[in-house]
C-alpha positions as CSV (number, residue, x, y, z in Angstrom):
1,M,-0.1,0.3,-0.1
2,L,0.9,4.0,-0.6
3,S,0.5,6.0,1.9
4,I,0.3,9.4,0.9
5,I,0.7,12.3,3.4
6,I,-0.5,15.7,2.9
7,P,0.1,18.7,5.1
8,Q,-1.6,21.6,4.8
9,L,-2.5,25.1,6.4
10,N,-5.5,27.3,4.8
11,E,-5.3,25.5,1.1
12,A,-8.8,24.7,1.5
13,E,-8.9,25.9,-2.3
14,S,-6.6,23.8,-3.8
15,L,-8.2,20.3,-1.7
16,P,-10.5,19.6,-3.6
17,Q,-8.7,19.5,-6.7
18,L,-6.1,17.8,-5.5
19,L,-7.9,14.8,-4.0
20,D,-9.7,14.7,-8.1
21,E,-6.5,14.2,-9.3
22,I,-5.2,11.7,-6.9
23,I,-8.6,9.4,-7.2
24,D,-7.9,10.0,-11.3
25,V,-4.5,8.2,-10.6
26,K,-5.4,5.4,-8.3
27,E,-7.9,4.5,-10.9
28,K,-6.6,4.7,-13.6
29,Q,-2.9,2.6,-12.2
30,G,-5.6,0.3,-9.9
31,L,-3.3,1.9,-6.9
32,D,-3.9,0.5,-3.4
33,L,-3.1,3.8,-1.5
34,E,-4.6,5.5,1.3
35,V,-4.6,9.6,1.9
36,I,-3.8,11.1,5.0
37,F,-4.4,14.8,5.4
38,V,-3.2,16.8,8.3
39,D,-4.6,19.9,9.2
40,D,-1.4,21.8,10.6
41,G,-4.0,24.4,12.9
42,S,-5.6,26.2,9.6
43,T,-8.2,28.7,10.1
44,D,-10.5,28.6,7.2
45,R,-12.7,25.4,6.3
46,S,-9.7,22.9,5.2
47,W,-11.3,20.9,8.7
48,S,-14.6,20.6,7.2
49,L,-13.3,19.6,3.6
50,I,-11.3,16.8,4.8
51,E,-14.3,15.7,7.2
52,A,-16.5,15.5,3.8
53,F,-13.5,13.7,2.2
54,S,-13.5,10.8,5.0
55,E,-17.1,10.5,4.7
56,K,-17.3,9.7,0.8
57,H,-14.0,7.9,0.4
58,H,-13.0,5.0,2.5
59,F,-9.3,5.7,1.6
60,V,-9.0,8.9,3.0
61,S,-8.2,10.2,6.6
62,G,-7.2,13.2,8.4
63,I,-5.4,14.7,11.5
64,R,-5.9,17.5,13.0
65,F,-3.7,19.5,14.7
66,R,-4.6,22.1,17.9
67,R,-2.6,24.9,16.2
68,N,0.1,25.3,13.6
69,F,2.9,23.1,14.7
70,G,4.7,23.2,11.6
71,K,5.6,20.9,8.6
72,A,7.7,18.6,10.6
73,S,5.2,17.7,12.9
74,A,2.6,17.5,10.3
75,L,4.6,14.6,8.1
76,T,5.6,12.6,11.5
77,A,2.3,12.5,12.4
78,G,1.0,11.4,9.0
79,M,4.0,8.9,9.0
80,R,2.6,7.5,12.5
81,A,-1.0,7.2,11.4
82,A,0.4,5.4,7.3
83,R,-0.9,2.1,7.2
84,G,1.2,1.6,4.3
85,D,4.9,0.3,3.3
86,L,5.4,3.1,1.2
87,I,5.2,6.9,2.4
88,M,5.2,9.6,-0.6
89,M,4.9,13.2,0.8
90,M,3.0,16.0,-1.1
91,D,2.3,19.6,-1.1
92,A,-1.5,20.8,-0.8
93,D,-1.3,23.7,-3.2
94,L,-1.3,21.9,-6.1
95,Q,1.9,22.5,-7.5
96,D,3.2,18.9,-6.8
97,D,1.6,16.8,-9.6
98,P,0.1,13.7,-8.8
99,A,0.6,12.4,-12.4
100,E,4.1,12.0,-10.8
101,I,3.1,8.9,-8.6
102,P,3.4,6.1,-11.5
103,N,6.8,7.5,-12.3
104,F,8.0,7.9,-8.7
105,L,7.2,3.8,-7.5
106,R,9.2,2.9,-11.0
107,T,12.0,5.0,-10.1
108,L,11.7,3.5,-6.7
109,E,11.2,-0.5,-7.7
110,E,14.7,-0.1,-9.6
111,G,16.2,-0.4,-6.1
112,F,16.1,2.9,-4.2
113,D,15.1,3.5,-0.9
114,V,14.0,7.4,-1.6
115,V,13.1,9.4,-4.7
116,N,13.8,12.7,-4.1
117,G,11.3,15.1,-6.4
118,W,13.3,17.7,-8.5
119,K,11.5,21.0,-10.0
120,E,13.7,20.6,-13.1
121,R,11.7,23.5,-14.9
122,R,10.7,25.6,-11.4
123,L,7.7,27.8,-12.1
124,D,8.3,30.3,-8.9
125,P,10.2,33.8,-9.0
126,W,13.8,34.2,-8.7
127,H,14.2,35.4,-5.5
128,K,13.3,31.8,-4.5
129,V,14.9,30.1,-7.7
130,Y,18.9,31.5,-7.3
131,P,18.3,31.7,-3.5
132,S,17.6,27.4,-3.6
133,K,20.3,26.8,-5.9
134,V,22.9,28.8,-3.8
135,F,21.4,26.4,-0.7
136,N,21.2,23.1,-2.6
137,W,24.7,23.0,-3.5
138,L,25.7,24.0,-0.1
139,V,24.0,20.8,1.1
140,G,25.7,19.0,-1.5
141,R,29.0,20.4,-0.5
142,M,28.6,19.6,3.5
143,T,26.5,16.5,3.3
144,G,28.4,15.0,0.7
145,L,24.7,13.8,-1.3
146,W,24.4,15.5,-4.4
147,L,20.8,16.9,-5.6
148,H,19.3,19.5,-7.6
149,D,16.6,20.2,-5.1
150,H,16.4,19.4,-1.3
151,N,13.3,21.0,-0.6
152,C,10.9,19.4,-3.2
153,G,7.6,18.6,-1.5
154,L,7.6,15.6,-3.4
155,K,9.5,12.9,-2.2
156,L,8.7,9.0,-1.9
157,F,10.1,6.5,0.3
158,R,9.7,3.6,1.9
159,K,8.4,2.3,5.2
160,E,11.9,1.7,7.0
161,V,13.3,5.1,6.0
162,A,10.4,6.7,8.0
163,N,11.0,4.4,11.0
164,E,14.7,5.1,11.1
165,L,14.0,9.4,11.4
166,N,13.4,11.5,13.3
167,I,12.7,14.7,12.2
168,Y,11.2,18.0,13.7
169,G,11.6,21.5,13.3
170,E,12.7,21.9,9.5
171,L,14.5,19.1,9.2
172,H,11.9,17.8,6.6
173,R,13.6,19.3,3.6
174,F,16.8,17.0,4.6
175,I,14.9,13.6,4.1
176,A,16.6,12.5,1.6
177,V,20.4,13.7,3.7
178,L,19.3,12.2,6.8
179,A,18.3,9.1,4.9
180,F,21.6,8.7,3.1
181,S,23.5,9.7,6.1
182,R,21.8,6.1,7.5
183,G,22.8,4.0,4.4
184,F,19.9,4.0,2.2
185,R,19.9,4.5,-1.3
186,V,18.5,7.6,-2.4
187,T,18.0,9.2,-5.9
188,E,16.0,11.8,-7.9
189,R,13.9,12.2,-10.4
190,S,12.6,15.0,-12.5
191,V,8.6,16.4,-11.8
192,H,6.7,18.7,-13.4
193,H,6.2,21.9,-11.4
194,R,2.9,23.7,-11.5
195,S,2.2,27.3,-10.8
196,R,0.6,28.0,-7.9
197,E,-3.1,28.8,-8.0
198,H,-4.6,29.6,-4.6
199,G,-3.1,30.9,-1.8
200,H,0.5,32.8,-0.8
201,S,3.4,31.4,-0.5
202,K,4.8,30.6,2.9
203,Y,8.7,31.6,2.1
204,G,9.9,33.9,3.6
205,I,13.7,35.2,4.0
206,R,13.3,34.1,7.8
207,R,12.6,30.5,6.1
208,F,15.8,30.8,4.0
209,L,17.8,31.7,7.0
210,R,16.2,28.8,9.1
211,G,17.4,26.4,6.4
212,F,20.6,27.3,6.4
213,L,21.0,27.3,10.2
214,D,18.8,23.8,10.2
215,L,22.1,22.7,7.7
216,F,24.3,22.9,10.1
217,T,22.5,21.1,12.7
218,V,21.7,18.1,10.0
219,K,25.5,18.5,9.4
220,F,26.6,18.4,13.1
221,L,24.0,15.0,13.7
222,I,25.3,13.4,11.0
223,G,29.2,13.8,11.5
224,F,29.2,14.0,15.3
225,G,25.6,13.1,16.6
226,Q,26.6,10.5,18.9
227,R,30.6,11.6,19.4
228,P,30.6,15.4,19.9
229,S,33.3,15.6,21.9
230,H,35.7,14.7,18.3
231,M,34.2,18.6,17.3
232,L,33.6,20.5,20.1
233,G,36.9,18.7,21.9
234,A,39.0,19.7,18.7
235,V,37.6,23.5,19.0
236,G,38.6,23.7,22.4
237,L,41.9,22.4,21.9
238,F,42.6,24.7,19.9
239,F,41.6,27.6,21.3
240,F,43.3,25.9,24.8
241,G,46.5,25.3,22.6
242,L,46.6,29.0,20.9
243,G,45.7,30.4,24.6
244,T,48.7,28.8,26.0
245,L,50.8,29.1,23.1
246,G,50.1,33.1,23.7
247,L,50.7,32.5,27.9
248,T,54.2,30.7,26.9
249,W,55.4,33.4,24.8
250,L,54.2,36.5,27.3
251,V,56.2,34.2,30.2
252,L,59.4,33.7,28.1
253,V,59.5,37.6,27.1
254,W,59.3,38.7,31.5
255,L,61.8,36.2,32.1
256,L,63.9,38.2,29.3
257,M,63.1,41.2,31.0
258,N,63.6,40.2,34.5
259,V,65.5,37.4,35.2
260,V,68.1,37.3,31.5
261,G,68.3,41.2,31.2
262,V,68.4,41.4,27.7
263,L,65.1,43.2,27.0
264,T,63.6,46.6,28.5
265,P,61.7,45.9,31.3
266,E,57.9,46.8,30.3
267,P,54.7,45.9,32.6
268,I,53.0,42.5,31.0
269,G,49.7,43.3,32.3
270,T,49.4,45.9,29.2
271,R,49.9,43.8,26.3
272,P,46.6,42.7,24.7
273,L,48.3,39.3,24.2
274,L,47.6,38.7,27.6
275,A,43.9,39.4,27.6
276,Y,43.6,37.6,24.1
277,S,45.9,34.3,25.3
278,I,43.6,34.1,28.9
279,A,40.2,34.6,26.7
280,S,41.4,31.5,24.4
281,T,42.4,29.5,27.2
282,L,39.0,29.9,28.9
283,L,37.2,29.4,25.6
284,G,39.0,26.1,25.5
285,A,38.7,24.3,28.5
286,Q,34.9,25.0,28.3
287,A,34.3,23.4,24.9
288,I,36.4,20.6,26.0
289,S,34.1,20.6,29.4
290,L,31.0,20.8,27.1
291,G,32.2,17.8,25.0
292,F,32.7,15.7,28.0
293,I,29.7,16.4,29.2
294,S,27.8,16.1,25.8
295,E,29.4,12.5,25.4
296,L,28.1,11.6,29.0
297,I,24.2,12.5,27.5
298,V,24.9,10.9,24.8
299,A,25.9,7.7,26.5
300,N,22.9,7.9,29.2
301,T,20.6,8.4,26.5
302,L,20.9,6.9,23.1
303,R,19.3,3.5,22.7
304,G,21.5,1.0,21.4
305,E,19.7,0.2,18.1
306,A,19.5,3.8,17.4
307,T,23.4,3.8,16.0
308,Y,22.9,1.7,13.4
309,S,20.4,1.2,10.2
310,I,19.8,-2.8,9.9
311,S,18.9,-3.9,6.1
312,Q,18.9,-7.4,6.0
313,T,18.7,-10.2,8.3
314,T,19.4,-14.2,7.4
315,T,15.8,-14.8,9.0
316,D,14.5,-12.7,6.7
317,E,12.6,-14.5,3.9
């Protein structure tokens, strides 16, 4: 079964057409699927429509949040409720075309675990397109997974992927990256992107900046999530060593001035290097201490089975 999860916020005008298009694909392809609408705190008539859809079609269900919790929470709720072996994410604004569903299924059957959409011909304004290109390049550079459109809302993946990922905040855009880091096979597929007909884009400079912050979070989780002291310790040792060198140099200068008598005596305390060296030493010591504390937290809270991903065992049929 294919579970299609559709998070939506005040998208009442587009929901009927979107469901009709999904039903059309279902009937033409003979697909066994379910549609899960997640109402992320809408203030329009979205929920009443979802209730009507659920009463009319047995394969449609809905989840309603008490308030707006964000797309990651909506997707998490949908994945927990999904009964299918395959899960597809789809935006509710009609920019994602349900006609792509069979193509995604065929691509997944080629031996992949995640199929990420790629809006090759993107019908968005320039202030969304060009920053997105920069963002996608940075994601590839920092994570090693080179995709054209990490933020595409159309994604298909196996239930095993959903079971192993913990998405929160705005990490939903990094599902492919997080899956790739755990050894799942990821690919992308060009999709038909449609212009927005109803509502307004939720894109803005704040979301763009949050995306970069989340990218650093993902990089840390992938590289140092289970060994935080490797990063914090390295930073701490660098600054501690830098401060120690500065203080050692000042001690040497003091000896040359006051013991050997080679240099003219001057107050060491007036030199900026003293303040910089002390600050660097303290910063380094704090970073190293945070690394040890982080290791204690990880050691006492991380479940053993969360540190690896099993593909198959000898008992599988």
